[in-house]
C-alpha positions as CSV (number, residue, x, y, z in Angstrom):
1,M,-39.6,-44.7,54.5
2,N,-36.8,-47.2,55.1
3,R,-36.8,-50.1,52.7
4,A,-33.8,-51.8,54.3
5,E,-35.5,-51.8,57.7
6,F,-38.6,-53.5,56.5
7,D,-36.7,-56.0,54.3
8,Q,-34.7,-57.0,57.3
9,F,-37.7,-58.0,59.3
10,A,-40.0,-59.4,56.6
11,D,-39.0,-63.0,57.0
12,E,-39.4,-62.9,60.8
13,Y,-42.3,-60.6,61.0
14,E,-45.1,-63.2,61.5
15,A,-43.3,-65.0,64.3
16,Q,-42.2,-61.8,66.1
17,H,-45.6,-60.3,65.8
18,R,-47.3,-63.4,67.2
19,A,-44.9,-63.4,70.2
20,N,-45.4,-59.7,70.8
21,I,-49.2,-59.8,71.0
22,A,-49.4,-63.1,73.0
23,I,-50.6,-61.1,76.0
24,T,-53.9,-60.4,74.2
25,G,-54.6,-64.2,73.7
26,E,-55.0,-63.6,70.0
27,A,-53.1,-64.4,66.9
28,P,-52.1,-61.8,64.3
29,D,-54.9,-63.0,62.0
30,Y,-57.5,-61.9,64.5
31,F,-56.4,-58.3,64.4
32,A,-55.9,-58.3,60.6
33,R,-59.5,-59.6,60.1
34,Y,-60.8,-57.1,62.7
35,K,-59.4,-54.1,60.8
36,I,-60.8,-55.1,57.5
37,E,-64.2,-55.8,58.9
38,E,-64.1,-52.3,60.4
39,L,-63.0,-50.9,57.0
40,K,-66.0,-52.6,55.4
41,R,-68.4,-51.1,58.0
42,I,-66.9,-47.6,57.5
43,A,-67.1,-47.8,53.7
44,S,-70.7,-48.9,54.0
45,E,-71.6,-46.1,56.3
46,A,-69.9,-43.6,54.0
47,Q,-71.7,-45.1,51.0
48,V,-68.4,-45.9,49.2
49,A,-68.5,-48.8,46.9
50,A,-64.8,-49.5,47.3
51,R,-64.3,-51.1,43.9
52,D,-60.6,-50.2,44.0
53,I,-58.6,-50.3,47.2
54,I,-55.0,-49.6,48.2
55,D,-53.4,-51.2,51.2
56,F,-50.7,-48.7,52.0
57,G,-47.9,-50.6,53.8
58,S,-49.4,-54.0,53.1
59,G,-46.3,-55.9,54.5
60,I,-46.3,-59.6,54.1
61,G,-50.0,-59.7,53.1
62,N,-51.8,-60.6,56.4
63,S,-54.8,-58.6,55.3
64,I,-55.2,-60.1,51.8
65,P,-57.5,-63.0,52.7
66,H,-59.7,-60.7,54.7
67,F,-59.9,-58.1,51.9
68,R,-61.0,-61.0,49.6
69,S,-63.7,-62.0,52.0
70,A,-65.0,-58.5,52.9
71,F,-64.6,-57.0,49.4
72,P,-65.0,-59.9,47.0
73,H,-65.5,-57.7,43.9
74,A,-62.8,-55.2,44.6
75,V,-59.5,-54.8,42.9
76,L,-56.8,-54.7,45.7
77,S,-53.4,-53.0,45.3
78,C,-50.9,-54.1,47.9
79,A,-48.3,-51.3,48.3
80,D,-45.2,-51.4,50.3
81,V,-41.7,-50.0,50.4
82,S,-40.2,-53.4,51.0
83,P,-39.8,-55.7,47.9
84,R,-39.2,-58.7,50.2
85,S,-42.5,-58.1,52.0
86,L,-44.4,-57.9,48.7
87,E,-42.7,-61.1,47.5
88,L,-43.7,-62.9,50.7
89,G,-47.2,-61.7,50.6
90,S,-47.7,-62.8,47.0
91,A,-46.2,-66.2,47.8
92,R,-48.4,-66.7,50.9
93,F,-51.6,-65.7,49.2
94,P,-51.3,-66.1,45.5
95,G,-54.0,-64.3,43.6
96,P,-55.0,-61.3,41.4
97,E,-53.8,-58.5,43.7
98,T,-51.7,-55.8,42.1
99,L,-48.3,-55.3,43.8
100,V,-47.0,-51.7,44.0
101,R,-43.5,-50.9,45.1
102,I,-43.5,-47.6,46.9
103,D,-40.5,-45.5,46.2
104,E,-38.9,-42.9,48.4
105,A,-41.3,-40.1,47.6
106,A,-44.4,-41.4,45.8
107,I,-46.8,-44.2,45.2
108,P,-46.3,-45.1,41.5
109,V,-49.9,-45.1,40.4
110,P,-52.0,-42.5,38.5
111,D,-54.1,-39.8,40.2
112,R,-57.5,-40.8,41.5
113,S,-56.9,-44.6,41.2
114,F,-58.8,-45.7,44.3
115,D,-62.1,-45.5,46.1
116,A,-60.7,-46.4,49.5
117,A,-57.2,-46.2,50.9
118,F,-56.3,-48.2,54.0
119,S,-53.2,-48.4,56.2
120,A,-52.7,-50.5,59.3
121,C,-50.1,-49.6,61.9
122,V,-47.7,-48.1,59.3
123,F,-47.4,-44.4,60.0
124,H,-45.6,-44.9,63.3
125,H,-42.8,-46.3,61.2
126,I,-42.7,-43.2,59.0
127,P,-40.8,-40.1,60.4
128,H,-43.4,-37.7,61.7
129,E,-42.1,-34.9,59.5
130,E,-43.0,-37.0,56.5
131,H,-46.6,-37.7,57.5
132,V,-48.2,-34.9,55.7
133,Q,-46.3,-35.7,52.5
134,W,-47.6,-39.3,52.5
135,L,-51.1,-38.2,53.5
136,K,-51.0,-35.9,50.5
137,E,-49.8,-38.7,48.3
138,L,-52.7,-40.9,49.5
139,Y,-55.0,-37.9,48.8
140,R,-53.7,-37.8,45.3
141,V,-54.4,-41.4,44.5
142,T,-57.9,-41.4,46.0
143,R,-60.9,-40.5,44.0
144,S,-63.3,-37.7,44.9
145,R,-65.6,-38.7,47.8
146,G,-63.3,-41.6,48.5
147,I,-62.2,-42.5,52.0
148,L,-59.0,-43.0,53.9
149,V,-58.9,-45.3,57.0
150,I,-55.7,-45.4,59.1
151,F,-55.3,-47.7,62.1
152,E,-52.6,-46.9,64.6
153,H,-51.5,-47.9,68.1
154,N,-52.9,-45.7,70.8
155,P,-50.1,-44.1,73.0
156,A,-52.7,-43.5,75.7
157,N,-53.0,-47.3,76.4
158,P,-50.1,-48.6,78.6
159,L,-50.3,-52.1,77.3
160,T,-49.9,-50.8,73.8
161,R,-46.9,-48.8,74.8
162,R,-45.4,-51.8,76.4
163,A,-46.0,-54.0,73.3
164,V,-44.4,-51.4,71.0
165,N,-41.4,-50.8,73.3
166,T,-40.6,-54.6,73.4
167,C,-41.2,-55.3,69.8
168,P,-38.0,-55.8,67.6
169,F,-39.5,-54.4,64.5
170,D,-40.8,-51.3,66.3
171,V,-37.3,-50.3,67.5
172,N,-37.4,-47.1,65.5
173,A,-41.2,-46.5,65.9
174,R,-42.7,-43.3,67.2
175,L,-46.3,-43.5,68.2
176,I,-48.8,-40.9,67.1
177,W,-51.5,-39.3,69.2
178,A,-54.9,-39.4,67.6
179,R,-55.2,-35.6,67.7
180,Q,-51.8,-35.3,65.9
181,L,-52.8,-37.6,63.1
182,A,-56.2,-35.9,62.7
183,Q,-54.5,-32.5,62.3
184,R,-52.1,-33.9,59.8
185,L,-54.9,-35.3,57.8
186,R,-56.5,-31.8,57.7
187,D,-53.2,-30.3,56.8
188,A,-53.0,-32.7,53.8
189,G,-56.4,-31.6,52.5
190,W,-58.6,-34.4,53.9
191,Q,-62.0,-33.5,55.2
192,D,-64.6,-35.0,57.6
193,V,-61.9,-36.3,59.8
194,A,-63.0,-38.5,62.7
195,I,-61.4,-40.7,65.3
196,E,-62.6,-44.1,66.6
197,Y,-61.1,-46.2,69.3
198,H,-60.9,-50.0,69.1
199,V,-59.6,-53.1,70.8
200,F,-60.6,-52.8,74.5
201,F,-60.7,-56.4,75.7
202,P,-58.3,-59.3,75.5
203,R,-59.5,-62.8,74.6
204,A,-60.0,-63.6,78.2
205,L,-62.7,-61.0,78.3
206,A,-64.1,-61.8,74.8
207,P,-67.8,-61.8,75.9
208,L,-67.4,-58.1,76.6
209,R,-66.3,-57.4,73.0
210,A,-70.0,-57.0,72.1
211,L,-69.7,-53.7,73.9
212,E,-66.9,-52.3,71.8
213,P,-69.1,-50.6,69.1
214,R,-70.5,-48.4,72.0
215,L,-67.0,-47.5,73.2
216,R,-65.5,-46.1,70.0
217,W,-65.5,-42.6,71.6
218,L,-63.5,-43.8,74.6
219,P,-59.8,-42.9,74.1
220,I,-58.3,-45.8,76.0
221,G,-58.6,-48.6,73.3
222,A,-55.4,-50.3,72.4
223,Q,-55.7,-48.9,68.8
224,Y,-57.6,-46.1,67.1
225,C,-58.5,-45.4,63.5
226,A,-58.5,-42.1,61.8
227,I,-61.2,-41.7,59.1
228,A,-61.2,-39.0,56.4
229,R,-62.8,-38.2,53.1
230,K,-61.6,-36.5,50.0
231,P,-64.0,-33.8,48.9
């Protein structure tokens, strides 16, 4: 995981992200909130209390206010390889969150620290040959019966591919097919692996978003999430 790369883009991330997703008609906050609301639903369906949560690759903290709203009694650990990103996130949203600086090979927290692990569009920045290593590390820090929820861009969606190919901070990104990530989760020891697809309609078609819960099986959403459980 490349600290220098993420430090380089940290100060410009919000503006570049906003410009890159303008085609959707939404601001970055919409997608940050969407993912955390989905995490809340998934945790509820899995009957996971989620008292302790890690945001793996928390960046500049866009998800923090939504974690606070969706999980008001949880202890959130914001973990990132980029010190500058953690600094910006803390400055933007001062509060009780724990900041965790990820080093080159590990997340510096004890085993079985979290009920839920979450990651949003981070793994396509990690070399594919390191995926299982980091999935094992997330397995280590998750408690028994805890969950892992990973959101990623869907390579099958042409608009997603276009957005990634034109995004400055995705210059070294390699998208991951859902089936690849599912297999890597199993290789890392996770069980009950499932894939859901999300984000089908831009803001111009917002009335149709009520249909999205029925479309989670359809592999053309702009993003997908991989869900897994630790036995």
